[in-house]
matplotlib code that plots the C-alpha trace (Angstrom):
import matplotlib.pyplot as plt

x = [0.0, 1.2, 2.3, 0.3, 2.6, 2.2, -1.5, -1.7, 0.4, -1.9, -4.9, -3.3, -2.4, -5.9, -7.5, -5.1, -5.6, -9.4, -9.2, -7.1, -9.5, -12.6, -11.6, -8.2, -8.5, -11.9, -10.5, -10.2, -7.3, -5.5, -5.9, -4.7, -1.6, -0.9, -1.0, 1.3, 3.7, 3.8, 4.5, 7.3, 8.8, 8.9, 10.4, 13.1, 13.9, 14.7, 17.3, 19.0, 22.0, 21.8, 24.6, 22.6, 19.2, 19.7, 20.6, 17.7, 15.2, 16.7, 16.1, 12.5, 12.0, 13.4, 11.1, 8.1, 9.0, 9.5, 6.0, 4.6, 6.3, 4.9, 1.4, 1.7, 2.8, 0.0, -2.5, -1.3, -1.4, -5.0, -5.9, -4.3, -6.1, -9.4, -9.1, -8.1, -11.1, -13.4, -11.8, -12.2, -15.9, -16.7, -14.8, -16.6, -20.0, -19.4, -18.5]
y = [0.0, 3.5, 5.6, 8.5, 11.2, 9.8, 9.5, 13.1, 14.4, 12.8, 14.2, 17.6, 17.5, 16.5, 19.3, 21.9, 20.9, 21.0, 24.5, 25.5, 24.1, 25.4, 28.8, 30.1, 29.2, 30.8, 34.1, 36.9, 38.3, 35.0, 34.6, 38.2, 37.6, 34.3, 35.8, 38.6, 36.1, 34.1, 37.3, 38.4, 34.9, 34.8, 38.3, 37.3, 34.2, 36.5, 38.4, 35.3, 34.1, 30.4, 29.4, 30.9, 29.4, 26.1, 28.2, 30.5, 27.6, 25.9, 29.2, 29.2, 25.6, 26.4, 29.5, 27.3, 24.7, 27.4, 28.7, 25.2, 24.5, 27.8, 26.9, 23.4, 24.8, 27.4, 24.7, 22.5, 25.5, 26.2, 22.6, 22.9, 26.2, 24.6, 21.7, 24.0, 26.1, 23.0, 21.8, 25.2, 25.4, 21.9, 22.6, 25.9, 24.3, 21.5, 23.9]
z = [0.0, -0.8, 2.1, 3.4, 1.9, -1.6, -1.3, 0.1, -2.8, -5.3, -3.6, -3.5, -7.2, -8.2, -6.0, -7.3, -10.9, -10.3, -8.9, -11.9, -14.4, -12.7, -11.4, -12.6, -16.2, -16.5, -15.1, -17.7, -15.7, -15.7, -19.4, -20.0, -17.8, -19.4, -22.8, -21.7, -20.1, -23.3, -25.3, -23.0, -23.0, -26.8, -26.9, -24.4, -26.4, -29.4, -27.3, -25.8, -27.8, -28.9, -26.5, -23.6, -24.4, -22.4, -19.3, -19.9, -20.2, -17.1, -15.2, -16.5, -15.3, -11.8, -11.5, -12.5, -9.9, -7.3, -8.0, -7.9, -4.6, -3.1, -4.3, -2.8, 0.6, 0.6, -0.3, 2.6, 5.0, 3.8, 4.7, 8.1, 8.7, 7.6, 9.9, 12.8, 12.1, 12.1, 15.3, 16.9, 15.9, 17.2, 20.5, 21.0, 20.2, 22.8, 25.6]

ax = plt.figure().add_subplot(projection="3d")
ax.plot(x, y, z, "-o")
ax.set_aspect("equal")
plt.show()
């Protein structure tokens, strides 16, 4: 059987993907910023010399992973906060 961390990571990935598909991708602001990001990326690629392109793309990948890690940490904290709130509500209702 898979360990808890693997199962939790799968759960987290599915939830974050679902949020992205239902909320973020339907946002006009997200679409606008995504298009602007793509345009700027292509413009930067025109300025980068061929010998520096691999380094530039590695940098872009690290930035993407950094953002993904931040989102994951924030999602986990949101779950903890939600459980703490539920616990607090049940504790205060039982006293």
